[in-house]
C-alpha positions as CSV (number, residue, x, y, z in Angstrom):
1,X,-5.5,23.9,19.4
2,X,-4.8,27.5,20.1
3,X,-3.7,29.8,17.2
4,X,-0.3,30.3,18.9
5,X,0.3,26.6,18.9
6,X,-0.7,26.4,15.2
7,X,1.7,29.2,14.2
8,X,4.5,27.6,16.2
9,X,3.9,24.2,14.5
10,X,3.7,25.9,11.0
11,X,7.0,27.8,11.7
12,X,8.7,24.6,12.8
13,X,7.4,22.7,9.8
14,X,8.7,25.4,7.5
15,X,12.2,25.3,9.0
16,X,12.5,21.5,9.4
17,X,10.5,20.2,6.4
18,X,10.0,22.8,3.7
19,X,13.5,24.3,3.5
20,X,15.3,21.0,3.2
21,X,12.7,19.8,0.7
22,X,13.3,22.8,-1.5
23,X,17.1,22.2,-1.2
24,X,16.6,18.5,-2.2
25,X,14.5,19.5,-5.2
26,X,17.2,21.9,-6.2
27,X,19.8,19.2,-6.3
28,X,21.4,19.3,-2.8
29,X,22.3,15.8,-1.5
30,X,22.9,15.4,2.2
31,X,26.0,13.5,3.3
32,X,23.8,10.8,4.9
33,X,22.6,9.6,1.5
34,X,25.4,10.8,-0.7
35,X,27.0,7.3,-0.9
36,X,23.8,6.0,-2.5
37,X,23.1,7.6,-5.9
38,X,19.4,8.0,-6.5
39,X,16.6,10.4,-7.4
40,X,16.8,12.7,-4.4
41,X,14.3,15.1,-6.0
42,X,11.6,12.5,-5.2
43,X,12.5,12.9,-1.5
44,X,12.2,16.7,-1.9
45,X,8.8,16.3,-3.5
46,X,7.8,14.0,-0.7
47,X,8.9,16.6,1.9
48,X,7.0,19.3,0.1
49,X,3.9,17.1,0.1
50,X,4.4,16.6,3.9
51,X,4.6,20.3,4.3
52,X,1.3,20.6,2.3
53,X,-0.2,18.2,4.8
54,X,0.8,20.4,7.6
55,X,-0.7,23.4,5.9
56,X,-4.0,21.5,5.3
57,X,-4.1,20.4,8.9
58,X,-3.1,23.6,10.7
59,X,-4.3,26.6,8.6
60,X,-8.1,26.0,9.0
61,X,-7.6,25.7,12.7
62,X,-5.5,28.9,12.9
63,X,-8.1,30.7,10.8
64,X,-11.0,29.5,13.1
65,X,-12.7,28.0,10.0
66,X,-16.0,26.2,10.1
67,X,-16.1,22.6,11.2
68,X,-16.6,21.4,7.6
69,X,-13.5,23.3,6.4
70,X,-11.4,21.8,9.2
71,X,-12.7,18.3,8.3
72,X,-11.8,18.9,4.6
73,X,-8.4,20.1,5.6
74,X,-7.9,16.9,7.7
75,X,-8.8,14.8,4.6
76,X,-6.4,16.8,2.5
77,X,-3.7,16.2,5.1
78,X,-4.3,12.5,5.0
79,X,-4.1,12.6,1.2
80,X,-0.9,14.5,1.2
81,X,0.6,12.1,3.7
82,X,-0.3,9.3,1.3
83,X,1.5,11.1,-1.5
84,X,4.5,11.4,0.8
85,X,4.5,7.7,1.5
86,X,4.1,6.9,-2.2
87,X,7.0,9.1,-3.2
88,X,9.2,7.5,-0.5
89,X,8.3,4.0,-1.7
90,X,9.0,5.1,-5.3
91,X,12.4,6.4,-4.3
92,X,13.2,3.1,-2.5
93,X,12.0,0.9,-5.4
94,X,14.0,2.9,-7.9
95,X,17.1,2.8,-5.8
96,X,16.9,-0.9,-5.0
97,X,18.3,-2.8,-2.0
98,X,20.9,-1.0,0.1
99,X,23.0,-4.1,0.7
100,X,24.0,-7.3,-1.0
101,X,24.5,-10.5,0.9
102,X,27.9,-11.3,-0.7
103,X,29.4,-7.8,-0.1
104,X,29.6,-7.0,-3.8
105,X,29.6,-3.4,-5.1
106,X,26.4,-2.0,-6.2
107,X,26.5,1.0,-8.6
108,X,30.2,1.3,-7.9
109,X,29.7,1.8,-4.1
110,X,30.6,-0.7,-1.4
111,X,27.9,-1.8,0.9
112,X,27.5,0.1,4.1
113,X,27.8,-3.1,6.1
114,X,31.3,-3.8,4.6
115,X,32.9,-0.5,5.6
């Protein structure tokens, strides 16, 4: 990967992953998930971990680091991706099912399938 490609990917990840993650950790709730109350800060932390994975994967390559450092960065990226998945699963487990078969209200909100 060329350094230019690495910088472009880092800039894209900063705009598309890090900034919304910081906003989620700050308490902003996007309209897509506003109808389901839940711990959105977990999603923000997951996004920040995903951005950390991008840093671990791209920065050693951009800096032309040794092969061992690049490999360590790849292992770090895999670990950060695992943290992201764990936080997303924790969010989903805490929130519970998004629908009920009988169309009942859950947490005072009608099911999305009944709207």
